[in-house]
C-alpha positions in Angstrom: 0.0 0.0 0.0 1.3 3.4 -0.9 1.7 6.1 1.7 -0.4 9.2 0.7 1.7 12.3 0.0 -1.0 14.8 0.4 -2.1 16.3 3.8 -5.7 17.3 4.5 -5.7 20.9 5.7 -8.9 21.9 7.6 -9.0 25.6 8.3 -11.4 27.8 10.2 -11.6 31.6 10.4 -8.9 33.2 12.6 -10.8 36.5 12.6 -13.1 38.6 10.4 -10.0 39.8 8.6 -8.2 36.5 8.4 -10.8 34.1 6.9 -10.4 30.3 6.6 -9.5 30.5 2.9 -6.6 32.9 3.6 -5.4 30.8 6.5 -5.4 27.7 4.3 -3.6 29.5 1.5 -0.8 30.8 3.7 -0.3 27.3 5.3 -0.4 25.6 1.9 2.2 28.1 0.5 4.6 27.2 3.3 4.1 23.5 2.9 4.8 23.7 -0.9 7.8 26.0 -0.4 9.3 23.4 1.8 8.7 20.6 -0.7 5.5 19.0 0.6 2.7 18.1 -1.8 -0.1 20.6 -2.3 -2.6 19.9 0.5 -6.2 19.0 0.1 -8.0 22.0 1.6 -11.2 21.9 3.5 -12.2 25.5 4.6 -14.8 25.6 7.2 -17.4 28.4 6.9 -18.9 30.2 9.8 -22.5 29.4 9.1 -24.3 30.3 12.3 -26.1 27.3 13.8 -24.3 24.6 11.8 -22.9 21.9 14.1 -19.2 20.9 13.6 -20.2 17.3 12.7 -22.6 18.5 10.0 -20.0 20.9 8.6 -17.4 18.1 8.4 -20.0 15.8 6.8 -20.7 18.4 4.2 -16.9 18.5 3.4 -16.7 14.7 3.1 -14.1 14.9 5.9 -13.9 11.3 6.9 -13.2 10.0 3.4 -10.7 12.8 2.7 -9.0 12.2 6.0 -8.5 8.5 5.4 -7.0 9.3 2.0 -4.5 11.8 3.6 -1.0 11.5 4.8 -1.9 13.6 7.9 -4.5 16.1 9.0 -3.7 19.7 9.8 -6.3 21.7 11.6 -6.0 25.4 11.7 -8.2 27.3 14.2 -8.2 30.7 15.9 -7.7 29.3 19.4 -6.9 26.1 21.3 -8.0 26.3 24.9 -8.5 23.2 27.0 -11.5 24.7 28.8 -13.5 25.4 25.7 -12.2 22.9 23.1 -15.0 20.3 23.5 -17.3 20.5 20.5 -15.0 22.6 18.4 -13.7 21.8 14.9 -10.2 21.1 16.4 -11.6 18.6 18.9 -13.7 16.8 16.3 -10.9 16.7 13.7 -8.3 15.5 16.2 -10.7 12.8 17.7 -11.6 11.4 14.2 -8.0 11.4 13.1 -6.9 9.6 16.3 -9.7 7.0 15.9 -8.7 6.4 12.3 -5.0 6.2 12.9 -4.2 9.4 10.9 -1.6 11.7 12.3 -2.9 15.1 13.2 -1.2 18.5 13.8 -2.7 21.9 14.7 -1.9 25.5 14.0 -3.7 28.1 16.2 -3.7 31.8 16.4 -3.7 31.4 20.2 -2.5 28.1 21.8 -3.3 27.6 25.4 -2.9 23.8 25.4 -0.3 22.3 27.6 1.7 19.2 26.6 -0.7 16.9 28.3 -3.7 18.4 26.5 -2.0 18.0 23.2 -1.2 14.3 24.0 -4.8 13.7 25.0 -5.9 15.0 21.6 -3.0 13.0 20.0 -1.7 16.1 18.2 1.8 15.4 16.9 2.7 19.1 16.7 1.0 22.3 17.7 2.2 25.6 16.3 1.1 29.1 17.0 0.8 31.6 14.2 -1.3 34.7 14.0 -0.4 36.4 10.7 -0.2 35.2 7.0 3.6 35.4 7.2 3.7 33.4 10.4 1.2 30.9 8.9 3.5 30.4 5.9 6.4 29.8 8.2 4.2 27.3 10.2 3.5 25.5 6.9 7.2 25.2 6.2 7.7 23.8 9.7 4.9 21.3 9.2 6.4 20.1 5.9 9.5 19.0 7.9 7.5 16.6 10.1 5.0 15.3 7.6 
């Protein structure tokens, strides 16, 4: 069986000025600059009232995840007190249950090492700007 080359990049809005698509584009740029394959991008949209599970189902997340080398989830904040029910929690849980490595990039990271291990995140990076997101993409390419 061949090992997939492409990562699945699931991004959410970091702010009203840094939308999911821009977050994904900056991370993808860094990944490609460092020699990784162009990622499969799944941008989450902030549709009020849509549950995370429904949003992921609409993106065919499970099938795309199983076909990926790894999953990268990019969210505005990772906080152990509020992570339950978030995209990051759902993505990390599904990846862990499927045996797919998962990494995270957050504008604000409040997870400790134990929290990251519980979520089975291989690497958690903090990046708040497009330039920092591109640098984070280059760093991710080193570990994928």
